[in-house]
Structures are given as structure tokens and as C-alpha cells.
C-alpha positions in Angstrom: 33.2 -54.2 41.6 35.2 -56.1 44.3 35.1 -59.4 45.3 36.3 -61.2 48.3 39.3 -63.2 47.8 38.3 -67.1 47.3 39.2 -69.7 50.1 42.7 -70.4 49.9 41.6 -74.1 50.1 39.8 -73.6 46.8 42.9 -71.6 45.2 45.4 -74.3 46.3 43.2 -76.9 44.6 44.4 -75.8 40.6 48.0 -75.5 39.5 47.2 -74.4 36.1 49.8 -71.6 34.7 48.7 -68.0 35.2 48.1 -67.4 31.5 45.7 -70.5 30.8 42.1 -68.8 30.0 40.6 -71.6 28.2 37.7 -73.3 30.3 35.2 -73.1 27.7 37.2 -75.8 25.6 38.6 -77.9 28.4 39.6 -76.9 31.4 42.1 -78.3 34.2 41.0 -80.3 36.9 41.8 -80.0 40.7 44.1 -82.0 43.0 41.3 -83.7 44.7 39.5 -84.5 41.2 43.1 -86.6 40.3 43.6 -88.1 43.7 40.3 -89.6 44.0 40.2 -91.0 40.6 43.9 -92.3 41.7 42.5 -94.1 44.5 39.3 -95.3 42.9 41.6 -97.1 39.9 44.1 -98.3 43.0 41.0 -100.0 44.5 40.2 -101.8 41.2 43.8 -102.6 41.0 43.9 -104.3 44.4 40.7 -106.3 44.0 40.5 -106.8 48.0 36.7 -104.9 48.0 33.6 -105.5 46.6 33.9 -104.3 43.3 30.1 -103.9 42.6 29.3 -102.4 45.6 32.3 -99.7 44.8 31.0 -99.0 41.4 27.2 -98.2 42.8 28.2 -96.3 46.0 30.4 -93.9 43.6 27.3 -93.5 41.0 25.2 -92.8 44.0 27.5 -90.2 45.4 28.0 -88.8 41.8 24.2 -88.4 41.2 23.7 -86.8 45.2 26.9 -84.3 44.4 25.3 -82.9 41.3 21.6 -82.8 43.0 23.1 -80.8 45.8 24.9 -78.4 43.1 21.5 -78.3 41.2 19.6 -78.4 44.2 17.1 -80.9 43.1 16.6 -84.0 44.9 18.6 -87.0 43.7 16.0 -89.1 41.9 15.8 -86.1 39.4 19.4 -86.7 38.6 21.7 -89.0 36.2 24.9 -89.3 35.3 25.7 -89.8 31.7 29.1 -90.3 30.0 28.4 -86.8 27.6 26.4 -83.9 27.2 25.3 -85.3 23.9 24.6 -88.7 25.4 21.9 -87.1 27.3 20.6 -85.1 24.6 20.0 -88.2 22.7 18.0 -89.7 25.4 15.6 -86.8 25.2 15.6 -86.5 21.5 15.0 -90.5 21.3 12.2 -90.3 23.9 10.1 -87.5 21.7 7.2 -88.6 19.9 6.0 -86.6 17.2 5.7 -82.5 17.3 8.6 -80.3 16.4 11.9 -79.1 18.3 12.7 -75.3 18.0 16.7 -74.9 18.6 18.8 -72.0 17.8 20.9 -72.3 14.9 24.0 -71.0 16.2 24.0 -73.5 18.8 27.0 -76.2 19.3 26.6 -79.2 17.5 26.2 -81.4 20.5 22.8 -79.6 20.9 21.5 -80.1 17.0 22.6 -83.5 16.0 20.5 -85.7 18.4 17.3 -83.9 17.1 18.0 -84.0 13.4 18.7 -88.1 14.0 15.5 -88.2 15.6 13.7 -86.6 13.3 16.0 -88.7 10.3 14.6 -91.8 12.3 10.8 -90.9 12.1 10.2 -89.9 16.0 9.7 -86.4 15.6 8.3 -84.5 12.4 10.1 -81.3 12.0 13.6 -79.7 13.6 12.9 -75.6 13.3 16.7 -73.6 13.8 16.4 -70.4 14.7 18.6 -67.7 13.3 20.5 -65.3 15.9 22.0 -63.0 13.8 23.4 -61.4 16.9 23.9 -64.1 19.1 21.3 -62.9 21.7 19.0 -65.7 22.4 15.9 -63.9 23.1 12.1 -64.9 23.9 10.9 -62.4 21.1 13.3 -64.2 18.6 12.1 -67.9 19.5 8.5 -67.0 19.7 7.4 -67.4 15.8 8.6 -70.8 16.0 7.1 -72.5 18.8 3.4 -73.5 18.8 0.8 -75.8 20.0 2.8 -78.9 18.3 6.8 -78.0 20.0 7.3 -80.6 22.3 10.6 -79.3 23.3 12.5 -75.9 23.0 16.4 -77.0 23.5 18.6 -73.9 24.2 22.2 -73.8 25.6 22.3 -71.4 28.7 25.7 -70.2 27.5 26.5 -69.5 23.7 29.7 -71.3 23.2 31.2 -68.5 20.3 30.2 -65.3 22.4 29.4 -65.9 26.1 25.9 -64.5 25.7 24.1 -66.2 29.2 20.1 -66.9 28.2 17.5 -65.6 30.6 16.3 -69.6 31.7 13.4 -68.1 33.7 12.1 -65.8 31.4 12.3 -69.0 28.6 10.5 -70.9 31.2 7.8 -67.9 31.4 7.3 -67.5 27.7 7.0 -70.8 26.8 5.7 -72.7 29.4 4.1 -75.5 27.5 7.1 -77.5 25.8 10.0 -79.3 27.8 12.9 -76.8 28.1 15.8 -78.7 27.5 19.1 -76.5 28.3 22.7 -77.4 27.5 24.8 -76.2 30.3 28.0 -77.6 29.7 29.2 -73.6 29.3 28.2 -72.6 32.8 27.4 -75.5 35.2 29.8 -75.2 38.0 30.6 -71.3 37.3 27.5 -69.8 37.1 24.1 -70.4 39.0 21.9 -72.8 37.0 17.9 -72.5 38.1 17.1 -76.1 37.7 13.5 -75.4 38.8 12.9 -73.2 35.4 14.3 -76.0 33.4 13.0 -79.3 32.5 16.4 -81.1 31.3 19.8 -79.9 32.2 22.6 -81.5 30.0 26.1 -80.7 31.2 29.8 -82.9 30.7 32.3 -82.6 32.9 35.5 -81.2 31.4 34.6 -77.7 31.1 33.5 -75.2 34.0 33.2 -78.0 36.4 36.6 -79.0 36.2 36.4 -82.9 36.4 37.6 -83.9 33.3 36.4 -86.1 30.6 34.2 -89.2 31.6 30.9 -88.0 32.9 28.2 -85.7 32.5 25.3 -84.3 34.9 21.6 -84.8 33.8 18.7 -83.4 35.4 15.2 -84.3 34.7 12.0 -82.6 35.8 9.1 -85.0 36.6 7.3 -83.7 33.7 10.2 -84.7 31.7 10.3 -88.2 33.1 6.6 -88.3 32.5 6.6 -87.6 28.6 9.8 -89.0 27.5 10.0 -92.7 26.2 12.6 -94.5 27.6 13.7 -95.6 23.9 17.7 -95.5 24.8 17.6 -97.1 28.4 19.8 -100.2 28.7 20.0 -102.8 31.1 21.6 -100.6 33.9 18.7 -97.9 33.5 15.9 -100.3 34.8 14.6 -100.7 38.5 16.0 -103.8 38.7 19.2 -104.7 37.0 20.1 -107.7 38.1 17.1 -109.6 37.6 18.3 -111.9 35.4 15.4 -114.5 35.3 12.8 -112.7 33.6 13.3 -111.4 30.1 14.0 -107.9 28.8 12.6 -105.3 28.4 12.4 -104.9 32.2 10.4 -101.8 34.1 12.7 -98.6 33.8 14.0 -97.1 37.1 11.6 -95.0 38.3 14.6 -92.0 38.7 16.4 -90.4 36.3 19.3 -92.9 36.5 16.9 -94.6 33.7 18.8 -92.6 31.0 21.8 -95.1 31.1 22.6 -97.2 27.8 24.7 -99.6 29.2 28.0 -99.2 31.8 28.0 -96.6 34.1 29.9 -93.7 33.9 31.8 -94.5 37.4 35.3 -93.1 36.8 33.3 -89.5 35.7 30.9 -89.8 38.6 34.0 -90.1 41.2 35.8 -87.1 39.3 32.0 -85.2 39.2 31.5 -85.9 43.3 35.3 -84.4 43.7 34.9 -81.3 41.4 31.6 -80.6 43.5 33.4 -80.9 47.1 35.9 -78.1 45.2 33.1 -76.2 43.9 31.5 -76.1 47.2 35.0 -74.6 48.9 34.5 -71.1 47.5 30.6 -71.8 46.2 29.1 -71.0 43.1 28.2 -67.3 43.4 31.7 -66.2 44.8 33.4 -68.5 41.7 31.2 -66.5 39.1 31.8 -63.1 40.7 36.0 -63.8 39.9 35.1 -65.0 36.9 32.8 -61.7 36.3 35.9 -59.5 37.7 38.5 -61.0 35.1 36.1 -60.6 32.0 35.6 -56.7 33.2 39.5 -56.4 33.0 39.6 -58.1 29.8 36.9 -56.1 28.0 38.7 -52.6 29.0 42.1 -54.0 28.4 40.9 -55.5 24.6 39.3 -52.1 24.1 42.2 -50.0 24.9 44.0 -52.3 22.9 42.0 -51.6 19.9 40.6 -55.1 19.4 37.4 -55.8 18.0 35.1 -57.7 20.5 31.7 -59.5 20.1 29.5 -58.7 23.1 26.0 -59.6 22.3 24.9 -59.1 26.4 23.5 -55.7 27.3 24.2 -56.1 31.0 26.3 -58.4 33.6 23.5 -60.9 33.6 23.6 -61.7 30.1 27.4 -62.6 30.3 29.4 -65.4 31.4 32.6 -66.5 31.0 33.6 -66.1 27.4 34.8 -62.8 25.7 35.7 -63.5 21.7 37.8 -60.9 20.0 40.0 -60.2 16.6 43.0 -58.3 16.6 42.4 -56.4 13.4 44.6 -57.4 10.3 45.9 -60.4 12.3 45.0 -64.1 11.5 43.3 -65.7 14.8 44.9 -69.3 14.3 48.4 -67.9 14.0 47.7 -65.8 16.9 46.8 -68.6 18.8 49.8 -70.0 18.3 51.8 -67.0 19.1 50.0 -66.5 22.2 51.0 -69.8 23.4 54.5 -69.5 22.8 54.1 -66.8 25.3 52.4 -68.8 28.0 48.8 -67.8 27.2 46.2 -70.6 26.1 43.0 -69.3 24.4 41.0 -71.1 21.7 40.5 -70.0 18.0 36.7 -70.4 17.3 36.0 -69.6 13.3 38.1 -66.5 13.1 37.7 -65.3 16.6 40.2 -65.4 19.5 37.8 -66.9 22.7 39.3 -65.9 26.0 37.6 -68.1 29.0 39.0 -67.2 32.5 38.1 -69.2 35.6 37.9 -68.2 38.9 41.5 -68.8 39.4 42.4 -66.8 36.5 44.2 -63.5 38.0 44.8 -60.1 37.2 48.2 -61.6 36.2 46.5 -63.5 33.6 44.9 -60.7 31.8 47.8 -58.7 32.2 49.7 -61.7 30.2 47.4 -61.4 27.5 47.5 -58.2 26.8 51.3 -57.6 26.9 51.2 -60.6 24.3 48.8 -58.8 22.1 51.0 -55.7 22.6 54.3 -57.0 21.5 52.9 -59.2 18.5 
């Protein structure tokens, strides 16, 4: 399958070396993100503008950019500091019942539910074994019942790159809130926000916005069901009401999911990152990632590597491929590859490659050549 060339304006935004294929850990940022953050900090250094208005404007623009990316109303979008912060808002907003979550989740999507249970806010956390890392309705079904308040999943498995079918999960489990950690997909693959109740995604991976912010989308029924347990002074309808005593009425929008000071630098970066994504479009970006994944699979197969491929078709595959070189230590290989200019990650004894849209055929060739020489 061939894909049209990504727009030059998009490609010129990034400067990473060709051997960088580690977006599932921490991705490189665009020049626009870098310059926008620098401009914002310059304004704060100068002090010649109304800094409060500057802050509020940055937050609103960041929320609007994420709303446009997800295709939802801005009232459904909040910005937090991290993916985990967004999930903690959900977990500590629950009362009673159980949460169903895959056992193999990244810890960010495990700890909030455990802490809420330990605090007595929910009754049980049901952790679902995924022996082959395939997150399917059939595996989840025995754990979901009338007391299930949340089904919490990752859109893309951090360890294998398996991409869950969010629409199928929603259809199978319509009653609980469907809470999705989308940090391994948002910005690179389409996330159907209409099929889920909560989307949480930090800025430093596929969004390519660096650290400091995270997108949080909450559906109407999520905001209706969740208590505002962790809402702080900036998450209320009128944060500048200093005459009446707290607690104040929470914001009617998803901006209620704010504990204290806002992630304003993260908002600036997210807005810029979304503008860069729009230069190419998510579908074009995912198409180029898929092309690199095809080359990786074929080349690593020829090299005799052991690959983890839980997907059965392209719709179940994202931008992560994990593999082993028989008889070699993954930790040592990561360092050896780094010396040859190829940047991957070591995850529990597996090498993890995660190319982004600006990874090229040269990137794949560098990896395959390096492995052949080791």
C-alpha cells in the first residue's frame, strides 16, 4: 500500500535523526511547539501584558485545539498535567461498584483504581488476564456485571501495539463508563471520542508536544455520574469568587477536572502540536506509520527475530512493534543500537520500535543493518 507524501510544511517541523523510533516512550517535538512555548515564556518574562488574560487565553485555546482534534464540543474537554491526573479524577469521582481493567495495562491505568478502592470509594478492582495481549470483548465479558461502574482500557497496548476496537467495546458494555487511556494513539491514530466516556492522553508521546499537559475528554454522562472529589479552586464555575466560602459550584464543563494551578505551558504546547498535526491530518499520519510498520515486520522477519504480533489485521495494529533477537540481551542491544544511531526502548526483555510519521525507509534500513552487524 502506498501513501501520498506528507506535506513539506509538516515534515520540516521535525529534526530528529533518522534512527529515532521511540515515540511510544518520549517523542520529539516540533519547531512550532518549541517556538510557541518560548514566546509564551518571553511574555511572562517581559511582564508587559495582562498575564492572567494570557493564561486564560492559552488554556482556552489549548482546550479548543484538543476539541477539534477529537471532534467534540470544547465544553467536553479539560486539560490536566498528566494522563494519570485525568484518570485519578475519574477514579476518585466514583462511588461504589467495581472497575474492570486489563491486567497488562501500563501502571498509569492501574494505580488510580487501586487507590480509589483503598480509599473506600469503590468496592473492587477486577483485573482481567490478557494472555496474548489481545484486548477483546470475550475476555472482558465475564468480569463485567450490573455493579461495574467503569471499564478502563488503553486504546493501544504499550507493550505490543495492539489497538482495541473502542466501538465494539462500547456496544458490548453500554452501561458502564468506558474510560480510555489514549496516550499511545492520540495524535497518530483516530480516537473515536463518540464511542467512549473519557479520553485521557498525555502530551509527550504521539502528540509530540513534550511534557507538561494532557488532554481529557469527558462525555455528558461521565460528568453527570462522577463526583468532583478532586476539583480544586480553578475547577469551579467562578474561581475569582473570593467573597463566598468554598466549596464553590463546579464548572459546568470538563474544565472542572482541575485540582490547582492550570497546565498552561502544556496547553500552549498542545495547541501548537495540534496545529502541526492538522498540517498533515491524522489519517495521513497513521498511514505513514503503518507503512513503516509493514517494513519493520517484513525486515525483522527476514532477520530471524522473534516478533510479538497479537493483531490479526491492520485495524488492530498501531505504531508499536516489539521483538527479540535470539540469544541476545535486549538491554545490551538497546545500548548497542544507540551507539549506531538507532533509538529504541527495552520493555521487559523485548526491544520496542515505535516509528512516527517522519520515520523513513532509511530509519528501518538503519535498524535492520545494525541488527545484522551485531
